[in-house]
N, CA and C of each residue as an Amber inpcrd file, in Angstrom:
protein
   522
   0.5430000  -1.1810000   0.1670000  -0.1640000  -0.1500000  -0.1070000
   0.9370000   1.0940000   0.0470000   1.9050000   1.4110000   0.7720000
   3.0530000   2.4400000   0.6320000   3.3570000   2.4970000  -0.9750000
   3.8060000   1.6330000  -1.6130000   4.4300000   1.7390000  -2.9150000
   3.2570000   2.6180000  -3.7230000   2.0830000   1.9080000  -3.5650000
   0.9110000   2.4650000  -4.2050000   0.5880000   3.8610000  -3.9010000
   0.6650000   4.2930000  -2.9780000   0.3870000   5.9020000  -2.1590000
   1.4440000   6.9730000  -2.7050000   2.8380000   6.1130000  -2.9540000
   3.8350000   6.7350000  -3.2030000   3.9650000   7.0330000  -4.8500000
   3.3130000   6.1880000  -5.7020000   3.6290000   5.9250000  -7.0580000
   2.1640000   6.7950000  -7.3590000   0.9470000   6.7420000  -6.7620000
   0.0850000   7.9120000  -7.1560000   0.4080000   9.1730000  -6.8340000
   0.9270000   9.5970000  -5.7610000   1.5460000  10.8440000  -5.5750000
   2.7330000  11.3590000  -6.5600000   3.3250000  10.3850000  -6.8190000
   4.1550000  10.9340000  -7.9880000   3.9190000  11.0730000  -9.2800000
   2.8000000  10.6160000  -9.6690000   1.7370000  10.8870000 -10.7300000
   1.3720000  11.9630000 -11.0360000   1.1850000  12.8400000  -9.7930000
   0.8580000  14.4240000  -9.7820000   1.9240000  15.3610000  -9.7670000
   3.5540000  14.7790000  -9.9720000   4.4200000  15.7950000 -10.1730000
   5.2180000  15.1150000 -11.4040000   4.8470000  16.2470000 -12.4360000
   5.3470000  16.1080000 -13.4790000   6.5360000  15.4930000 -14.2160000
   7.6830000  16.0150000 -13.3080000   8.9670000  15.3260000 -13.7560000
   9.0870000  13.9720000 -13.1920000   8.5780000  13.7030000 -11.8350000
   8.5850000  12.2010000 -11.3160000   8.1870000  11.4310000 -12.4710000
   6.8720000  11.7020000 -12.7740000   5.9400000  10.9030000 -14.0810000
   6.9040000  10.7330000 -15.0710000   7.5600000  12.0110000 -15.4160000
   8.7890000  11.8330000 -16.9290000   9.6110000  10.8540000 -16.5310000
  10.4240000  11.3050000 -15.5000000  11.2690000  10.3360000 -14.6840000
  11.0620000   8.8520000 -14.8830000  10.1600000   8.4690000 -14.2560000
   9.3890000   6.7400000 -14.6580000   9.0100000   6.7450000 -15.9990000
   8.7030000   7.3600000 -16.7760000   8.4740000   7.3090000 -18.1840000
   9.7380000   6.8790000 -18.8230000  10.4980000   7.7470000 -18.6690000
  12.0850000   7.6660000 -19.1180000  12.6520000   5.9870000 -18.8380000
  12.4150000   5.7230000 -17.5820000  12.6820000   4.2680000 -17.1510000
  12.3480000   3.3720000 -18.0580000  10.5500000   3.3300000 -17.9870000
  10.1760000   2.5350000 -18.5550000  10.4260000   2.3340000 -20.2240000
  10.8580000   3.4100000 -20.5200000  11.1550000   3.8050000 -22.1810000
  12.3500000   2.8070000 -22.2600000  13.3200000   2.8350000 -21.5440000
  14.5910000   2.2350000 -21.6580000  14.0960000   0.6410000 -21.8770000
  13.4730000   0.2710000 -20.8930000  13.0890000  -1.1520000 -20.7820000
  12.5800000  -1.6190000 -22.1280000  11.4490000  -0.9820000 -22.8620000
  10.9300000  -1.2590000 -23.8920000  11.8670000  -1.2180000 -25.2550000
  12.7590000  -0.1420000 -25.1740000  13.3920000   0.1780000 -26.1840000
  14.4050000  -1.0640000 -26.4950000  15.1150000  -1.6940000 -25.6030000
  15.7720000  -2.9410000 -25.5570000  14.8920000  -4.0920000 -25.6180000
  13.6960000  -4.0490000 -24.9810000  13.0380000  -5.7280000 -24.7640000
  12.5690000  -5.9920000 -26.3010000  12.1620000  -4.6370000 -27.2750000
  12.0500000  -5.2760000 -28.5280000  12.8390000  -5.5210000 -29.4240000
  14.3900000  -5.5000000 -29.0620000  15.0250000  -5.6530000 -30.0720000
  16.4040000  -6.6400000 -29.4250000  16.8420000  -7.4650000 -30.0190000
  18.1420000  -8.4310000 -29.3170000  19.2860000  -7.5290000 -30.2190000
  19.0850000  -7.1480000 -31.5240000  20.2760000  -6.2160000 -31.7900000
  20.4430000  -5.2680000 -30.9980000  19.6990000  -4.5260000 -30.8480000
  19.9340000  -3.0030000 -29.6340000  20.5880000  -3.6340000 -28.5460000
  20.0150000  -4.8450000 -27.8370000  20.6930000  -4.9830000 -26.5340000
  22.2070000  -5.6770000 -26.7210000  22.2830000  -6.4330000 -27.9700000
  23.9470000  -6.6060000 -28.0390000  24.5820000  -5.9040000 -28.5750000
  24.1440000  -4.6240000 -29.2790000  24.6090000  -3.2230000 -29.2770000
  25.2280000  -2.3940000 -27.9090000  24.2860000  -2.6010000 -27.2300000
  24.5950000  -2.0920000 -25.8960000  25.7380000  -2.6220000 -25.0290000
  25.4360000  -4.3930000 -24.8670000  26.2110000  -4.9740000 -24.2190000
  27.7580000  -4.4160000 -24.6070000  27.7390000  -4.3930000 -26.2640000
  29.3010000  -4.5240000 -26.5870000  29.6940000  -2.9150000 -26.1380000
  28.6680000  -1.9670000 -26.1400000  29.2680000  -0.7510000 -25.4900000
  29.6040000  -0.7610000 -23.8830000  28.8910000  -1.5990000 -23.3210000
  29.0640000  -1.7400000 -21.7440000  30.5040000  -2.3050000 -21.7490000
  30.8570000  -3.5330000 -22.4030000  31.9220000  -3.9310000 -22.6120000
  33.1390000  -3.3150000 -22.5300000  33.1190000  -2.3810000 -23.5340000
  34.3730000  -1.3650000 -23.7110000  34.4810000  -0.3310000 -22.8100000
  33.3070000  -0.1980000 -22.2810000  33.2440000   0.9550000 -20.8830000
  33.6640000   0.2250000 -19.8000000  33.4800000  -0.9460000 -19.8550000
  33.6990000  -1.7670000 -18.4060000  32.7740000  -1.5330000 -17.2420000
  31.3970000  -1.5860000 -17.9970000  30.1790000  -1.3280000 -17.1230000
  29.6310000  -2.7130000 -17.1490000  28.7750000  -2.8520000 -16.0280000
  28.4360000  -4.4220000 -16.0480000  27.4010000  -4.2530000 -16.8220000
  27.0680000  -5.4810000 -17.4570000  26.4210000  -6.1260000 -18.7340000
  24.6800000  -6.1670000 -18.1480000  24.0280000  -5.4000000 -17.8700000
  22.7480000  -5.4050000 -17.2220000  21.5020000  -5.0570000 -18.4780000
  20.1880000  -5.6240000 -18.1840000  19.2940000  -5.5810000 -19.0370000
  18.3330000  -4.6730000 -17.9060000  17.7990000  -3.6660000 -18.8650000
  16.6660000  -2.7820000 -18.1450000  15.6190000  -3.4230000 -17.6660000
  15.1310000  -3.1160000 -16.4390000  14.1300000  -3.7680000 -15.7700000
  12.8210000  -2.8310000 -16.1090000  11.8560000  -3.6930000 -15.8940000
  10.3450000  -3.1630000 -16.2050000   9.9250000  -2.6150000 -14.7680000
   9.2000000  -1.6860000 -14.5140000   8.5780000  -0.8380000 -13.5240000
   7.1280000  -1.5690000 -13.1570000   7.1010000  -1.9980000 -12.0930000
   5.5640000  -2.3870000 -11.6590000   4.8930000  -1.3240000 -10.6680000
   4.0100000  -0.8050000 -11.0220000   3.1930000   0.0850000 -10.2490000
   3.3410000   0.0570000  -8.6660000   3.3000000  -1.1190000  -8.0490000
   3.3760000  -1.4310000  -6.7310000   4.4300000  -2.0400000  -6.2950000
   5.5390000  -2.0420000  -6.6950000   6.8690000  -2.8710000  -5.9880000
   7.6150000  -1.7390000  -6.1730000   8.2480000  -1.5470000  -5.3530000
   9.5180000  -0.8220000  -4.8000000  10.7320000  -1.3190000  -5.5980000
  10.7180000  -2.6060000  -5.2910000  11.8160000  -3.2310000  -5.7610000
  12.0610000  -2.9520000  -7.3000000  11.0180000  -3.1040000  -7.8150000
  11.1780000  -3.1680000  -9.6460000  11.6700000  -1.4870000 -10.1030000
  11.1810000  -0.6970000  -9.1570000  11.5970000   0.7230000  -9.7240000
  12.8620000   1.0470000  -9.2480000  13.3850000   0.3540000  -7.8890000
  14.9060000   0.4530000  -7.5480000  15.8980000  -0.0270000  -8.3660000
  15.2080000  -1.4900000  -9.1380000  16.2910000  -2.3990000  -9.6290000
  16.1490000  -1.4900000 -11.2360000  15.0260000  -0.7920000 -11.6290000
  15.4280000  -0.0450000 -12.8130000  16.2710000   1.0720000 -12.6690000
  16.1240000   1.5400000 -11.7800000  17.0750000   2.8600000 -11.4260000
  18.3360000   2.3510000 -11.2770000  18.5300000   1.5230000 -10.5680000
  20.1620000   0.9050000 -10.3460000  20.7570000   0.5600000 -11.6030000
  19.8680000  -0.0770000 -12.7600000  20.5990000  -0.5380000 -13.5750000
  20.9930000   1.0080000 -14.4240000  19.9520000   1.8230000 -14.5420000
  20.3270000   2.9690000 -15.3380000  21.6450000   3.6960000 -14.7490000
  21.5380000   3.5390000 -13.0380000  22.6930000   4.3950000 -12.5890000
  23.9490000   3.6210000 -12.7000000  24.0750000   2.3250000 -12.8960000
  25.4410000   1.7300000 -13.3730000  25.6030000   1.7140000 -14.9340000
  24.7010000   1.7150000 -15.5920000  25.1370000   1.7240000 -17.1310000
  24.8550000   3.3080000 -17.8540000  24.9100000   4.0470000 -17.1500000
  24.3930000   5.3990000 -17.4540000  25.1740000   5.8560000 -18.6190000
  26.6760000   5.7490000 -18.2260000  27.6510000   6.0610000 -19.5810000
  27.4410000   5.3470000 -20.6190000  27.2370000   3.8990000 -20.5550000
  26.9270000   3.0400000 -21.6380000  25.8660000   3.6090000 -22.4490000
  24.6110000   3.7100000 -22.2200000  23.5110000   4.1480000 -22.5200000
  23.6080000   5.3560000 -23.4950000  24.2420000   6.2610000 -22.8920000
  24.4520000   7.6600000 -23.5510000  25.0390000   7.2590000 -25.0210000
  26.2540000   6.6340000 -24.5040000  27.0860000   6.4380000 -25.6900000
  26.6420000   5.4440000 -26.6440000  25.8950000   4.4870000 -26.3230000
  24.9310000   3.7530000 -27.0400000  24.0130000   4.8810000 -28.1260000
  23.3590000   5.4070000 -27.5070000  22.3690000   6.5030000 -28.1650000
  23.0080000   7.3610000 -29.0490000  24.3910000   8.0490000 -28.5700000
  24.9880000   8.7850000 -29.5770000  25.5670000   8.1220000 -30.7120000
  26.0230000   6.7550000 -30.5950000  26.6060000   5.8590000 -31.6150000
  25.3740000   5.9860000 -32.4460000  24.2180000   5.5080000 -32.0150000
  23.1600000   5.0530000 -33.0870000  22.6150000   6.2760000 -33.8650000
  22.6540000   7.6180000 -33.1330000  22.2530000   8.8390000 -33.9830000
  23.3150000   8.8710000 -35.0350000  24.5490000   9.1210000 -34.4450000
  25.7990000   8.9400000 -35.6090000  25.7270000   8.1470000 -36.7270000
  25.2390000   6.9180000 -36.2410000  25.4440000   5.8880000 -37.6670000
  24.2300000   6.2780000 -38.3020000  23.6060000   7.1240000 -38.1060000
  21.9710000   7.4750000 -38.8280000  20.8790000   6.4390000 -38.5830000
  20.6940000   5.8450000 -37.2050000  19.4300000   5.0410000 -36.8900000
  18.3590000   5.5840000 -36.4560000  18.2850000   7.1280000 -36.3590000
  17.3750000   7.6730000 -35.3630000  16.4330000   8.5270000 -36.4720000
  15.7730000   7.8370000 -37.3400000  15.0600000   8.6980000 -38.2920000
  13.9780000   9.5910000 -37.6960000  13.6080000   9.1150000 -36.4010000
  12.3540000  10.0650000 -36.2240000  12.9120000  10.9650000 -34.7670000
  14.0130000  10.7630000 -34.5640000  14.4440000  11.9760000 -33.4320000
  14.4130000  11.2140000 -32.0780000  13.9830000  10.0980000 -32.0120000
  13.3310000   9.5060000 -30.6070000  14.7430000   9.4110000 -29.7720000
  15.7770000   8.7200000 -30.5540000  17.2100000   8.7230000 -29.7980000
  17.7830000  10.2150000 -29.3610000  17.7320000  10.9440000 -30.1540000
  18.1470000  12.1170000 -29.5790000  17.3220000  12.8780000 -28.2910000
  16.1460000  12.4930000 -28.4360000  15.2210000  12.7460000 -27.3120000
  15.5480000  12.1270000 -25.8400000  15.9930000  10.9660000 -26.1750000
  16.5680000  10.2180000 -25.1470000  17.6760000  10.5080000 -24.5530000
  18.8710000  10.9640000 -25.4910000  20.0790000  11.6690000 -25.3020000
  19.8390000  12.5750000 -24.2840000  18.8070000  13.8150000 -24.9950000
  18.7530000  15.1640000 -24.3010000  18.0280000  15.0070000 -23.0340000
  17.3620000  13.8860000 -22.5660000  16.4990000  13.8080000 -21.2100000
  17.4480000  13.1340000 -20.3800000  18.4870000  11.9200000 -20.9270000
  19.2590000  11.4100000 -20.1650000  20.5530000  12.3600000 -19.5570000
  20.8570000  13.5000000 -20.2220000  21.9380000  14.4040000 -20.0560000
  21.5670000  15.5170000 -19.3970000  20.3480000  15.6660000 -19.3310000
  20.0400000  16.9730000 -18.5250000  20.4210000  16.8510000 -16.8210000
  20.9600000  18.0100000 -16.5230000  21.5830000  18.1390000 -14.9880000
  20.5280000  17.4920000 -14.0920000  19.2100000  18.0000000 -14.1960000
  17.9530000  17.3450000 -13.1500000  17.8820000  16.1520000 -13.1300000
  17.8110000  15.4540000 -14.5100000  17.6490000  14.0640000 -14.7140000
  18.4830000  13.4350000 -13.8030000  19.9360000  13.8180000 -14.0080000
  20.9790000  13.1700000 -13.6270000  20.8920000  12.8850000 -12.4190000
  21.0620000  14.1940000 -12.2090000  20.7720000  14.6910000 -10.2020000
  19.8780000  13.7530000  -9.4890000  18.7160000  13.5740000 -10.3220000
  17.5320000  12.7560000  -9.7180000  18.0310000  11.4030000  -9.6880000
  18.5680000  10.9210000 -10.4290000  19.1400000   9.3510000 -10.4160000
  20.0150000   9.1370000  -9.1170000  20.9050000  10.2240000  -8.9600000
  21.6010000  10.1960000  -7.4730000  20.8670000  10.0430000  -6.2000000
  20.0160000  11.2210000  -6.5170000  19.5040000  11.4110000  -5.1520000
  18.3380000  10.1370000  -4.8240000  17.6410000   9.6730000  -5.9860000
  16.7780000   8.1420000  -5.7340000  17.9140000   7.1190000  -5.2060000
  18.9410000   7.2030000  -5.9050000  19.9890000   6.1730000  -5.4660000
  20.2720000   6.4020000  -3.6840000  20.2610000   7.4550000  -3.1410000
  20.3760000   7.7180000  -1.9290000  19.1620000   7.5260000  -0.8100000
  18.0000000   8.0480000  -1.5480000  16.5120000   7.5660000  -0.8510000
  15.8520000   6.7310000  -0.8390000  16.0090000   5.7770000  -1.7100000
  14.9140000   4.4710000  -2.0940000  15.8510000   3.3840000  -1.3300000
  16.8130000   3.5440000  -0.7000000  17.3500000   2.0650000   0.2680000
  16.3550000   2.2600000   1.5530000  16.4120000   3.4670000   1.9060000
  15.6040000   3.5910000   3.1720000  14.1130000   3.2330000   3.2850000
  13.5550000   3.7640000   2.0360000  12.2200000   3.3580000   2.0650000
  12.0330000   2.2310000   1.7500000  12.7820000   1.3660000   0.9810000
  12.5750000  -0.0610000   0.4070000  12.6460000  -0.8240000   1.9910000
  13.7500000  -0.6140000   2.7730000  14.0320000  -0.9940000   3.9690000
  12.4910000  -1.2310000   4.8010000  11.9420000   0.1010000   4.9250000
  10.6480000   0.1880000   5.4660000   9.6640000  -0.5390000   4.6990000
   9.5620000  -0.8040000   3.4270000   8.3900000  -1.5720000   2.7160000
   8.8470000  -3.0830000   2.9600000  10.0280000  -3.2080000   3.2670000
  10.1140000  -4.6440000   3.4380000   9.8150000  -5.3670000   4.7920000
  10.2360000  -4.5780000   5.7110000   9.3200000  -4.7660000   7.0490000
   8.0420000  -4.8130000   6.9630000   7.1860000  -4.0430000   6.3300000
   5.6370000  -3.9790000   6.0610000   5.0150000  -5.4620000   5.4430000
   6.3410000  -6.1120000   4.9220000   5.8650000  -7.3100000   3.7920000
   6.1020000  -8.5640000   4.5650000   6.6710000  -8.2750000   5.6660000
   7.0450000  -9.7330000   6.5050000   5.5940000 -10.4020000   6.5280000
   5.7790000 -11.8800000   6.6840000   4.5880000 -12.6870000   7.0130000
   4.3630000 -12.5040000   8.5440000   4.9350000 -12.6070000   9.1510000
   5.3310000 -12.7380000  10.5880000   5.5300000 -11.2330000  11.3040000
   5.2270000 -10.2120000  11.0000000   5.2690000  -8.5110000  11.2280000
   4.8330000  -8.5970000  12.8700000   5.9760000  -8.2030000  13.7610000
   5.8600000  -8.0640000  14.6910000   5.5340000  -6.3210000  14.8500000
   4.1820000  -6.0390000  15.1680000   3.9210000  -4.8820000  15.0990000
   4.5250000  -3.6070000  16.0930000   5.1560000  -4.1210000  16.9920000
   5.8310000  -3.2480000  18.1620000   7.4380000  -2.6530000  17.2630000
   7.5710000  -3.4030000  16.0530000   8.7150000  -2.7080000  15.0920000
   8.4170000  -1.8810000  14.4410000   7.3480000  -1.7360000  13.7570000
   6.7980000  -0.6670000  12.7520000   7.2170000   0.7990000  13.4840000
   6.7080000   1.2080000  14.5310000   6.8540000   2.9230000  14.9730000
   8.2010000   3.1560000  14.7130000   9.3410000   2.1890000  15.5240000
  10.8690000   2.6700000  15.2970000  11.1770000   2.7680000  13.6820000
  10.6370000   1.6250000  12.8700000  11.2420000   1.2550000  11.9040000
  10.7380000   2.9260000  10.7690000   9.5120000   3.2480000  11.3960000
   8.9690000   4.4110000  10.3650000   9.9500000   5.4320000  10.8560000
  10.1950000   5.5510000  12.1680000  10.9920000   6.8410000  12.7660000
  12.4050000   6.9160000  12.2750000  12.7560000   5.4520000  12.2240000
  14.3990000   5.5740000  11.3680000  14.5170000   5.9910000  10.2600000
  13.3260000   5.5230000   9.5320000  13.2770000   5.7430000   7.5140000
  13.1540000   7.3030000   7.7250000  12.0830000   8.0560000   8.5180000
  11.7810000   9.4280000   8.5460000  13.3250000  10.2050000   8.7070000
  13.5510000   9.6560000   9.9390000  14.9400000  10.3140000  10.7290000
  15.8830000  10.4010000   9.3410000  15.9610000   9.4060000   8.8150000
  17.1320000   9.1540000   7.6940000  16.9920000  10.0610000   6.7730000
  15.6480000  10.4150000   6.1290000  15.2360000  11.0100000   5.1510000
  15.3400000  12.4640000   5.4410000  14.9900000  12.9090000   6.5510000
  14.9930000  14.2670000   7.3180000  16.1260000  14.7770000   7.0680000
  17.2480000  13.8750000   7.5520000  18.7350000  14.1710000   7.8140000
  19.2100000  14.5650000   5.9580000  19.1200000  13.6720000   5.2930000
  19.1450000  13.6670000   3.9660000  18.7290000  14.8870000   3.2390000
  17.5070000  15.2910000   3.6580000  16.8210000  16.4830000   3.1590000
  17.5470000  17.7220000   3.5690000  18.0940000  17.6380000   4.9310000
  18.6530000  18.7670000   5.3060000  20.3230000  18.7740000   5.2960000
  20.7080000  17.8790000   4.4830000  22.0800000  17.4720000   4.0900000
  22.9980000  17.4930000   5.7830000  22.4210000  16.4760000   6.2830000
  23.1230000  16.5680000   7.6660000  23.5430000  14.7420000   7.7220000
  23.7200000  13.9870000   6.8000000  24.1320000  12.7900000   6.7760000
  25.5420000  12.7320000   6.9670000  25.9350000  11.6730000   7.5010000
  27.4260000  11.4710000   7.8520000  28.1050000  10.7370000   6.8510000
  27.4610000   9.6800000   6.3640000  28.1790000   8.8450000   4.7870000
  28.0030000   9.6660000   3.8590000  29.2300000   9.0840000   3.0200000
  28.8930000  10.0060000   1.3820000  27.7120000   9.4940000   0.8690000
  27.3290000  10.5210000   0.0390000  26.3070000  10.0420000  -0.6660000
  26.2470000  10.1060000  -2.2450000  25.5140000   9.4170000  -2.9360000
  25.4180000   9.1720000  -4.2830000  25.2550000  10.9320000  -5.1340000
  24.2860000  11.8090000  -4.3530000  23.9440000  13.0940000  -4.8880000
  25.6100000  13.9300000  -4.5250000  26.0800000  13.7390000  -3.4620000
  27.1120000  14.7190000  -3.0300000  28.3870000  14.3640000  -3.8650000
  28.2860000  13.0160000  -4.4030000  29.3700000  12.5690000  -5.0050000
  29.3810000  13.0700000  -6.5010000  27.9940000  13.2450000  -7.0120000
  27.9020000  13.6840000  -8.2790000  27.9110000  14.8410000  -8.3520000
  27.6020000  15.8790000  -7.0690000  28.0920000  17.4310000  -7.1340000
  29.6660000  17.7310000  -7.2310000  30.2740000  16.9660000  -6.7430000
  31.6860000  17.0840000  -6.5300000  32.3330000  16.8200000  -8.1430000
  31.6360000  15.5190000  -8.7560000  32.0030000  15.2580000 -10.1740000
  31.7150000  16.5100000 -11.1590000  30.8250000  17.2700000 -10.9380000
  30.4830000  18.2960000 -11.7350000  30.7760000  19.8920000 -11.2650000
  31.2220000  19.8870000 -10.1930000  31.9040000  20.9260000  -9.4820000
  30.9440000  21.9680000  -9.4470000  29.6120000  22.0200000  -9.1470000
  28.5950000  23.0360000  -9.0940000  28.6670000  23.9700000  -7.5910000
């Protein structure tokens, strides 16, 4: 139910809806073509990135969104390079691949990938507690408090551990 509430709330935020649509587009772009998948794998190998397949997102499953996000995070360089090569080789008759490149390389989009990589593990941990068959209700309030505290610290930039977003900010030096 938590995932359903969050996904419905995200539907009302245009950027988050577009972000999820982009993850879904990556899944379907490669699902439909073994040739595309092989070309991407070749780029991933050259760039020494993991050879991962893009995952489908299911509305009511945090894990599917996180797995799709994690795959995008781990293979972002390969994905952008793949699309750039396809455009260069004139395999972009309708401009769709240029649109993917534009979206994937927008600062806000890349920063959001990193932010989600920081935030989602906390929410997933809470969700997994709720999914236990033998849930002890006494652990729910502390688990919620822990999640809220971690997310609040993150929001206020008071985390003690390095974050994906801080690393990204340092790389782009802004």
